[in-house]
C-alpha positions in Angstrom: -26.9 18.3 16.7 -24.5 16.0 18.5 -24.1 14.4 21.9 -21.2 15.4 24.3 -20.9 14.7 28.0 -24.5 13.7 28.3 -25.8 17.0 26.8 -27.1 17.6 23.2 -25.7 20.7 21.6 -26.8 22.4 18.4 -23.6 23.9 17.2 -22.8 24.9 13.6 -22.0 21.4 12.4 -22.8 22.4 8.8 -20.7 25.6 9.1 -17.5 25.8 7.1 -14.3 24.4 8.7 -11.2 26.4 8.1 -8.1 24.1 8.0 -4.4 25.2 8.0 -2.3 22.8 6.1 1.4 22.9 7.1 3.8 21.3 4.7 6.9 22.1 2.6 4.7 21.7 -0.4 1.0 21.9 0.8 -0.7 22.6 -2.5 -1.5 18.9 -3.4 -3.0 18.0 0.0 -4.9 21.3 0.2 -6.4 20.7 -3.3 -7.4 17.1 -2.5 -9.0 18.0 0.9 -11.0 20.9 -0.5 -12.2 18.6 -3.4 -13.2 15.9 -0.9 -15.5 18.1 1.3 -17.3 21.3 0.3 -17.5 22.6 3.8 -13.7 22.6 4.2 -11.7 25.8 3.4 -8.0 25.2 3.3 -5.2 27.7 3.9 -1.5 26.8 3.7 1.8 27.5 5.4 5.2 26.2 4.5 6.9 26.5 7.9 6.2 26.7 11.6 6.7 30.5 11.8 4.3 31.2 9.1 1.8 28.7 10.6 1.9 30.3 14.1 1.6 33.8 12.5 -1.6 32.7 10.6 -3.1 31.1 13.8 -2.5 34.3 15.7 -5.1 36.0 13.3 -7.7 33.5 14.5 -10.5 31.7 12.5 -8.6 28.4 12.1 -10.5 25.3 13.2 -7.9 22.6 12.7 -4.2 22.2 11.8 -3.0 19.4 9.5 0.8 18.9 9.5 3.4 16.7 7.7 6.0 14.9 9.9 8.8 17.4 9.2 8.2 21.0 7.9 11.3 23.0 7.1 13.4 21.4 9.9 10.6 21.5 12.5 9.0 18.2 13.3 5.3 17.9 13.9 5.7 17.3 17.6 7.5 20.6 18.1 4.8 22.4 16.1 2.1 20.7 18.1 3.6 21.9 21.4 3.9 25.4 20.0 0.3 25.4 18.8 -1.1 24.0 22.0 0.9 26.5 24.0 -0.8 29.4 22.2 -4.1 27.9 21.2 -4.9 25.2 23.7 -7.4 22.6 22.5 -7.1 23.5 18.8 -7.4 20.2 16.8 -4.1 19.0 15.3 -4.0 16.1 12.8 -0.8 14.4 11.7 -0.8 13.4 7.9 2.5 11.8 7.2 4.4 9.2 5.1 5.1 5.6 6.2 8.4 5.1 8.0 7.5 7.9 10.5 6.0 5.5 13.1 8.2 6.6 16.0 7.3 10.3 15.6 3.6 9.3 15.2 3.8 7.3 18.4 5.2 10.4 20.3 2.6 12.7 18.7 -0.3 10.4 19.7 1.0 10.2 23.3 1.3 14.0 23.3 -2.4 14.3 22.4 -2.7 15.0 18.7 -6.3 14.7 17.5 -5.6 12.1 14.8 -3.0 10.3 12.8 -3.6 9.4 9.1 -0.7 7.7 7.3 -0.1 8.5 3.6 -0.1 5.3 1.6 -0.6 6.7 -1.9 -4.3 5.7 -2.3 -6.8 8.3 -3.4 -9.2 7.7 -0.5 -6.5 8.5 2.1 -7.6 12.2 1.7 -11.2 11.1 2.5 -9.9 9.6 5.7 -8.1 12.8 6.5 -11.3 14.8 5.9 -13.2 12.4 8.3 -10.5 12.9 11.0 -10.6 16.7 10.5 -14.4 16.9 10.8 -14.5 14.6 13.8 -11.8 16.5 15.6 -13.4 19.9 14.9 -16.8 18.7 16.1 -15.3 17.4 19.3 -13.6 20.7 19.9 -16.8 22.7 19.2 -18.7 20.4 21.6 -16.1 21.0 24.3 -16.4 24.8 23.9 -20.1 24.5 24.1 -19.8 22.4 27.3 -17.6 25.0 29.0 -19.9 27.8 28.0 -22.8 26.1 29.8 -21.0 26.0 33.1 -20.8 22.2 33.2 -17.0 22.0 33.1 -16.5 20.8 36.7 -19.1 18.1 36.7 -18.2 16.9 33.2 -14.5 16.9 34.0 -14.9 14.9 37.2 -17.2 12.4 35.6 -15.5 12.0 32.2 -11.8 12.9 32.8 -11.4 11.6 36.3 -10.7 15.0 37.8 -11.3 16.3 41.3 -11.1 19.5 43.2 -9.6 20.3 46.6 -9.2 23.3 48.9 -7.1 23.9 52.0 -8.1 26.6 54.5 -5.0 27.6 56.4 -7.1 29.5 59.0 -9.1 26.5 60.1 -6.5 24.0 58.8 -9.3 22.0 57.1 -9.1 20.2 53.7 -12.1 19.7 51.5 -12.3 17.3 48.5 -14.9 16.9 45.8 -16.3 13.5 44.9 -13.9 13.2 42.0 -10.9 13.5 44.3 -12.3 10.8 46.6 -12.7 8.5 43.6 -9.2 9.0 42.4 -8.0 8.0 45.9 -10.3 5.0 46.0 -11.9 6.4 49.1 -15.5 6.7 50.3 -16.5 10.3 51.4 -18.7 8.8 54.2 -15.7 6.9 55.7 -12.8 9.3 55.3 -12.3 12.9 56.2 -9.1 14.3 54.6 -6.4 16.2 56.5 -3.2 17.7 55.1 -1.1 15.2 57.0 -3.1 12.1 56.0 -3.6 13.3 52.4 0.1 13.7 51.7 0.7 10.2 52.9 -1.0 8.9 49.7 1.7 10.3 47.5 4.6 8.1 46.5 7.5 8.4 49.0 9.8 9.7 46.1 7.2 12.4 45.2 5.9 13.4 48.6 8.5 16.1 49.4 7.9 17.8 46.1 4.2 18.1 46.7 4.7 19.4 50.2 7.2 22.1 49.1 4.8 23.2 46.3 2.0 23.7 48.8 4.2 25.5 51.3 5.5 28.0 48.6 1.9 28.7 47.5 0.9 29.4 51.1 4.0 31.5 51.9 4.6 33.3 48.7 1.5 32.9 46.7 3.2 30.8 44.0 0.8 28.7 41.9 2.0 25.2 41.0 1.4 22.3 38.6 3.2 19.0 38.7 2.8 15.3 37.9 3.5 12.7 40.5 2.5 9.2 41.6 -0.3 8.4 44.0 -0.7 5.1 45.9 -4.5 4.8 46.5 -6.3 3.3 49.5 -6.6 0.1 47.5 -2.8 0.2 46.8 -3.2 1.1 43.2 -0.4 3.1 41.7 -1.8 6.1 39.8 -0.2 9.0 38.0 -1.9 12.3 38.8 -1.5 15.9 37.7 -2.1 18.2 40.6 -2.3 22.0 40.5 -2.9 24.7 43.0 -3.3 28.5 43.3 -3.4 30.8 46.4 -6.7 31.8 48.0 -6.6 35.4 49.2 -8.6 37.4 51.7 -7.6 40.9 50.7 -3.9 41.0 50.8 -3.7 37.9 53.1 -3.0 34.4 51.9 -5.5 32.2 53.6 -5.4 28.9 51.7 -4.7 26.9 48.5 -7.3 25.8 46.0 -6.5 23.3 43.3 -7.4 20.3 41.1 -6.2 16.8 40.8 -6.5 14.7 37.6 -5.9 11.1 37.0 -3.4 10.8 34.0 -2.6 7.2 34.5 -4.1 6.3 31.1 -1.7 8.7 29.3 1.3 7.3 31.1 0.2 3.8 30.4 -0.4 4.7 26.8 3.1 6.3 26.5 4.6 3.2 28.1 2.6 1.0 25.8 3.7 3.0 22.7 7.3 2.8 23.8 7.1 -0.9 24.3 5.2 -1.2 21.1 8.0 0.5 19.3 10.5 -1.9 20.8 8.4 -4.8 19.9 7.9 -3.7 16.3 11.7 -3.7 16.0 11.5 -7.4 16.7 8.7 -7.8 14.1 11.0 -6.1 11.5 13.8 -8.6 12.1 11.5 -11.7 11.7 12.6 -14.0 8.9 9.3 -15.6 7.9 5.8 -14.3 7.2 4.4 -16.7 9.8 6.6 -15.4 12.6 5.7 -11.8 11.6 2.0 -12.6 12.0 2.6 -14.4 15.3 4.6 -11.5 16.7 1.9 -9.1 15.6 -1.0 -10.8 17.5 1.3 -11.3 20.5 2.1 -7.6 20.6 -1.6 -6.7 20.1 -2.7 -8.9 22.9 0.0 -7.9 25.4 0.4 -4.2 24.7 -2.9 -3.1 23.2 -5.0 -5.5 25.3 -6.6 -7.0 22.1 -6.9 -10.4 23.7 -9.0 -11.9 20.9 -7.2 -11.0 17.7 -5.9 -12.6 14.5 -4.0 -11.9 11.2 -5.5 -13.1 7.9 -3.4 -12.8 4.7 -4.7 -12.8 1.2 -4.1 -15.8 -1.0 -5.9 -15.2 -4.3 -9.5 -14.5 -3.5 -9.3 -15.8 0.0 -8.2 -14.5 3.4 -6.4 -17.2 5.3 -5.7 -17.1 9.0 -2.0 -17.0 9.7 -2.0 -16.2 13.4 -4.4 -16.3 16.3 -3.9 -14.9 19.8 -3.6 -17.3 22.7 -6.8 -16.2 24.4 -8.9 -16.7 21.2 -11.1 -19.8 21.3 -10.5 -22.7 18.8 -11.9 -21.8 15.5 -11.8 -18.1 16.5 -10.8 -17.2 13.0 -11.6 -18.8 9.7 -10.9 -18.7 6.0 -12.9 -16.0 4.4 -13.7 -15.0 0.8 -12.7 -11.4 0.0 -16.3 -10.7 -0.9 -17.6 -11.6 2.5 -17.6 -10.2 6.1 -15.8 -7.4 7.8 -12.4 -8.7 6.7 -13.5 -8.7 3.1 -14.8 -5.1 3.3 -11.5 -4.0 4.9 -9.5 -5.5 2.0 -11.8 -4.1 -0.7 -11.9 -0.6 0.7 -8.4 -0.5 2.1 -9.8 1.3 5.2 -10.1 0.3 8.9 -13.5 -0.8 10.0 -15.1 -0.7 13.4 -18.4 -2.5 14.3 -19.9 -1.4 17.6 -22.6 -4.1 17.6 -22.5 -7.1 15.4 -26.2 -7.6 15.8 -26.9 -4.3 14.1 -24.4 -4.8 11.3 -25.3 -6.3 7.9 -21.7 -6.8 6.8 -20.1 -8.7 9.7 -19.9 -12.5 9.6 -18.2 -13.4 12.9 -16.5 -16.7 13.3 -18.2 -17.1 16.8 -21.7 -16.1 17.9 -20.2 -14.7 21.1 -18.4 -11.9 19.3 -20.3 -8.7 19.7 -18.0 -5.9 18.4 -15.0 -5.9 16.1 -12.1 -3.9 14.7 -10.5 -4.7 11.3 -7.4 -2.9 9.9 -5.7 -3.5 6.5 -2.1 -4.8 6.5 -1.1 -2.9 3.4 -2.1 -5.1 0.4 -1.3 -8.3 2.3 -4.5 -8.9 4.3 -6.1 -7.7 7.6 -5.6 -7.6 11.3 -8.8 -8.2 13.3 -9.7 -7.8 17.0 -13.0 -8.8 18.5 -14.7 -8.6 21.9 -17.7 -10.3 23.5 -19.2 -7.0 24.5 -20.6 -4.2 22.3 -18.8 -0.8 21.7 -15.4 -2.2 22.8 -13.3 -0.3 20.2 -12.8 3.4 19.6 -10.6 5.8 17.5 -7.6 5.3 19.8 -7.7 1.6 19.2 -7.8 2.2 15.4 -4.8 4.5 15.6 -2.7 2.0 17.7 -3.7 -0.9 15.5 -2.8 1.0 12.4 0.6 1.9 13.9 1.3 -1.8 14.8 0.3 -3.3 11.5 2.2 -0.7 9.5 5.3 -2.5 10.9 3.7 -5.8 10.0 3.2 -4.7 6.4 6.8 -3.4 6.1 8.2 -6.7 7.5 6.1 -8.7 5.0 7.2 -6.5 2.1 10.8 -7.0 3.1 10.5 -10.8 3.4 8.7 -11.0 0.0 11.4 -8.8 -1.6 14.1 -11.0 -0.1 12.3 -14.1 -1.5 12.2 -12.5 -4.9 15.9 -11.6 -4.7 16.7 -15.2 -3.6 14.8 -16.7 -6.5 16.5 -14.3 -8.9 19.9 -15.2 -7.5 19.1 -18.9 -7.8 18.1 -18.4 -11.5 21.3 -16.4 -12.1 23.4 -19.1 -10.4 21.8 -21.7 -12.6 22.4 -19.6 -15.6 26.0 -18.9 -14.6 26.5 -22.6 -14.0 25.1 -23.4 -17.4 27.3 -20.8 -19.1 30.4 -21.8 -17.1 30.2 -25.6 -17.6 27.7 -26.6 -20.3 29.1 -24.0 -22.8 32.7 -23.9 -21.8 33.2 -27.7 -21.9 32.2 -28.1 -25.6 34.1 -24.9 -26.4 37.2 -26.4 -24.8 36.7 -29.5 -26.9 36.3 -27.4 -30.0 39.5 -25.5 -29.3 41.4 -28.8 -28.7 40.0 -30.3 -32.0 41.0 -27.1 -33.8 44.6 -27.4 -32.5 44.8 -31.0 -33.7 43.3 -30.1 -37.1 45.9 -27.3 -37.5 48.7 -29.8 -37.0 47.5 -31.9 -39.9 45.8 -29.3 -42.2 46.8 -25.8 -43.3 43.6 -24.0 -44.3 42.5 -20.4 -44.1 39.1 -21.7 -42.8 40.8 -22.7 -39.6 41.7 -19.1 -38.9 38.0 -18.2 -39.3 37.1 -21.1 -36.9 39.6 -19.8 -34.4 38.2 -16.3 -34.5 34.6 -17.6 -34.0 35.7 -19.7 -31.0 37.5 -16.7 -29.5 34.4 -14.7 -30.0 32.3 -17.3 -28.2 34.8 -17.2 -25.3 34.4 -13.4 -25.1 30.6 -13.8 -25.0 30.8 -16.4 -22.3 33.0 -14.2 -20.1 30.6 -11.3 -20.7 27.6 -13.3 -19.8 29.2 -14.6 -16.6 30.1 -11.0 -15.6 26.6 -9.8 -16.3 25.0 -12.6 -14.3 27.2 -11.8 -11.3 26.0 -8.2 -11.4 22.6 -9.5 -10.3 24.0 -10.3 -6.9 23.8 -7.7 -4.2 26.6 -5.2 -4.0 29.2 -5.7 -1.3 30.2 -3.4 1.6 30.1 0.2 0.7 33.0 2.6 1.6 34.1 6.1 0.7 35.4 6.1 -2.9 37.0 9.2 -4.4 35.8 9.6 -8.0 39.0 11.1 -9.4 41.2 8.4 -7.8 39.1 5.4 -9.1 38.7 7.0 -12.5 42.5 7.5 -12.8 43.1 3.9 -11.6 40.6 2.4 -14.1 42.0 4.5 -17.0 45.4 2.9 -16.5 43.9 -0.6 -17.0 42.1 0.2 -20.3 43.7 0.2 -23.7 43.2 3.9 -24.4 44.8 4.1 -27.9 46.2 7.6 -27.3 43.0 9.0 -25.7 43.1 11.5 -22.9 41.3 11.5 -19.5 40.2 14.7 -17.7 38.8 14.5 -14.1 36.8 17.6 -13.2 35.6 16.5 -9.8 37.1 15.7 -6.4 33.9 14.4 -4.8 33.6 11.3 -2.7 30.7 8.8 -2.8 29.7 5.7 -0.8 30.0 2.7 -3.2 31.2 -0.8 -3.7 34.7 -0.1 -4.9 35.0 -3.3 -7.0 31.7 -2.8 -8.7 32.3 0.9 -9.3 35.6 0.0 -10.9 33.7 -2.2 -13.4 31.5 0.8 -14.2 34.4 3.1 -15.1 36.3 0.4 -17.0 33.3 -0.4 -19.2 32.4 3.2 -19.8 36.1 4.1 -20.7 36.4 1.0 -22.9 33.1 1.9 -24.6 34.3 5.5 -25.3 37.6 4.4 -26.8 36.3 1.4 -28.8 33.1 3.0 -30.2 34.3 6.6 -30.8 34.5 6.0 -34.5 32.3 2.9 -35.1 28.6 3.9 -34.3 26.2 3.5 -37.2 26.1 7.1 -38.2 29.8 7.8 -37.6 30.8 7.2 -41.2 28.2 9.6 -42.5 29.3 12.3 -40.0 32.9 11.8 -40.8 32.3 11.7 -44.5 30.4 15.0 -44.3 33.2 16.6 -42.4 35.8 15.4 -44.9 33.7 16.4 -47.9 33.9 20.0 -46.7 37.7 19.8 -46.1 38.7 17.6 -49.0 40.1 15.0 -46.7 40.4 11.4 -48.0 37.1 9.5 -47.6 36.8 6.7 -45.2 35.1 4.8 -48.0 38.6 4.6 -49.6 40.0 2.7 -46.6 40.3 -1.1 -46.6 37.0 -2.8 -45.7 38.6 -4.5 -42.7 39.7 -1.1 -41.4 36.1 0.2 -41.5 34.7 -2.9 -39.8 37.2 -3.4 -37.0 38.6 0.1 -36.4 42.1 -0.3 -37.9 44.8 1.8 -36.3 46.5 2.8 -39.6 48.0 6.3 -39.3 46.5 7.3 -42.6 43.0 6.4 -41.5 41.1 9.7 -40.8 38.8 7.9 -38.3 41.7 6.8 -36.2 43.0 10.3 -36.1 39.7 11.3 -34.5 39.9 8.4 -32.1 43.5 9.0 -31.1 42.7 12.6 -30.1 39.6 11.5 -28.1 39.1 13.1 -24.7 37.1 11.4 -22.0 35.8 13.6 -19.1 34.6 12.6 -15.6 32.7 15.4 -13.8 30.0 16.3 -11.3 26.4 17.1 -12.5 25.5 20.8 -12.1 22.6 20.0 -9.7 24.9 17.9 -7.5 22.7 14.8 -8.0 25.5 12.6 -9.4 28.4 12.4 -11.9 29.0 11.8 -15.6 31.4 10.2 -18.0 31.5 12.0 -21.4 33.6 12.0 -24.5 34.0 14.1 -27.6 33.7 11.2 -30.0 31.0 10.5 -32.5 28.2 10.1 -30.0 25.1 7.8 -29.9 22.1 8.5 -32.0 19.1 9.5 -29.9 17.0 6.6 -31.3 19.5 4.1 -29.8 20.2 5.6 -26.4 17.6 3.4 -24.6 18.6 0.3 -26.5 22.4 0.6 -26.0 22.2 -0.5 -22.3 20.3 -3.6 -23.1 22.0 -7.0 -22.9 23.3 -8.2 -26.3 23.0 -4.8 -28.1 26.2 -4.0 -30.1 26.9 -1.8 -33.1 30.6 -2.5 -33.3 31.2 -6.2 -33.2 31.5 -6.3 -29.4 29.7 -8.6 -27.0 26.9 -6.0 -26.3 27.2 -6.6 -22.6 29.5 -3.9 -21.3 26.9 -1.2 -20.9 24.3 -3.7 -19.6 26.8 -4.5 -16.9 27.2 -0.8 -16.1 23.4 -0.4 -15.8 23.1 -3.4 -13.5 25.8 -2.1 -11.2 24.4 1.4 -11.1 20.9 0.2 -10.3 22.3 -2.2 -7.6 23.6 0.9 -5.8 20.1 2.5 -6.0 21.3 5.0 -8.7 20.0 5.6 -12.2 21.8 5.6 -15.6 20.9 8.1 -18.3 22.4 8.2 -21.8 22.7 11.5 -23.7 24.9 13.7 -25.8 28.0 15.6 -24.5 28.6 19.3 -25.2 31.1 18.2 -27.9 28.6 16.0 -29.6 29.9 12.7 -28.2 28.4 10.3 -25.7 27.5 11.3 -22.2 26.5 8.8 -19.4 24.9 10.4 -16.4 24.6 8.5 -13.1 22.0 10.2 -10.8 20.6 9.7 -7.4 24.1 9.6 -5.9 24.7 11.0 -2.4 28.1 12.6 -2.2 29.9 12.1 1.1 32.0 15.3 1.4 34.5 17.5 -0.4 38.1 16.3 0.2 40.5 18.8 1.6 
């Protein structure tokens, strides 16, 4: 049992609801929706053509669609569905970042909009919207079947009827038409000449021509135009007409007129809201984001009494209050109390029609009688109140959610920028410490060493000089690593083979060979990408024969071929990778081949070698700062990882086909193939 248009209908509320889920991958949503409600039976389609074909078979009560399905956006699909199945409920279930399309879809008349935010209860909200939309549609069908369409339409949808009799040249209006014109039936008798005068001068001729064609040729018409009422109000109306016949003769025109001002105002508000949210996105402080939010809500959504409260620990603190709100119209609230607290705890919008009947609400003012509360992501809540009951409906919830989704995004951005700023400050402090507090005593030590060498000849001084040089290398590496924490610079098109060849020329290759198997181009910071290739090339050359298991692997190979053992080489040669021609390890290194190529799935590129490789147990550790297995600084691959991640890419360490090291960089968007 439910109420619609003043009549109570007993439709099959408990009957199953068949839902068509349209998505490129609809299985997850379908499973969650069916799990959330036993009465819902979900069918799926992966594109618009399949969806329309399924709808043609009948039996579907509601369509649920993602923003974009196989190249068709939800708005196009909605138009196609309504064109063939007028009035069929259509719910948009889409990711954040699609606010503009959501705005257009709402203006076009979708039954509901539920954003995906990743929380489990979002599917419960989707189920609620589906059930409400289907019940409204069933109620509407019941209303039509009982012959109440005309009266209900005139009363609820501001629709009127009219008829022109060409034989008597008389024009008759229903009460709804008089109301749309702001006229009293007792004081005004319509004529064709006087009635057309109400239309806007720019639209009047189009209306007159449509009526003439209907009378002369029997052509029905439907058009939207502007009407200036008797009280000089500008209204948008949709008027339609069809011929009235007496046998084969055209004797008049009968039609309907509907006030669609609300839709036009809603479309204008949504367009302005979209423009205003752009301003919200560019705000540079959380406070200004909150102020812009309540201003937009008051001016565009007519929420004159509204506020934004952000969470600080266990408290919700007012950050912005609309101009029309009274002093003290919002107050600090614990997250366990009131409508705001419930909104934060549930993560769901809340509507209270009558504060007096609600046990949760704890209004800041006794004059508040109804309220709306919408979560701003994880940051807090947006609230609107009114001094009368029942002031907020589902449309208000949808518009408020659309607005505060931009608020949440802007706050996320500002907090992220603050984090980056703090990190950069820490890196700057660290770089300053390394550059000055360490270099200064190191310079003093080098100077003292030079003075000592002039007056003393000792082999220990050579060891001291080596240690100081090592410290200098570490300082240079730490400074480089610290600077990689800064944001990358301007991206441009970079050809992988060109930058690889250029970097190879700057590295001491020791007879190794470079092969480039790609001609792809990427968007990247040229200078930073240069550091990636230089460090990967240097790592391949310097570590091709010095990883912890390389000696064992090489010894095993020589044992089977009677080659001289590396154990017979001088200790210094093993430790530092001597370039003696008789050293078998150096023969392997001198014939090293390094390859740069494109990943098979087109997701990125790789740098691989045919050296000794990296043990699987060390592949995650090798890109950590300070990790080294060959006497280096242990910072080269950490620098590579920082630069790769700064581009939004990912670094993976594995084994090449030849058993050497392979570094894969994924998440890369290639620009194009070069001619």
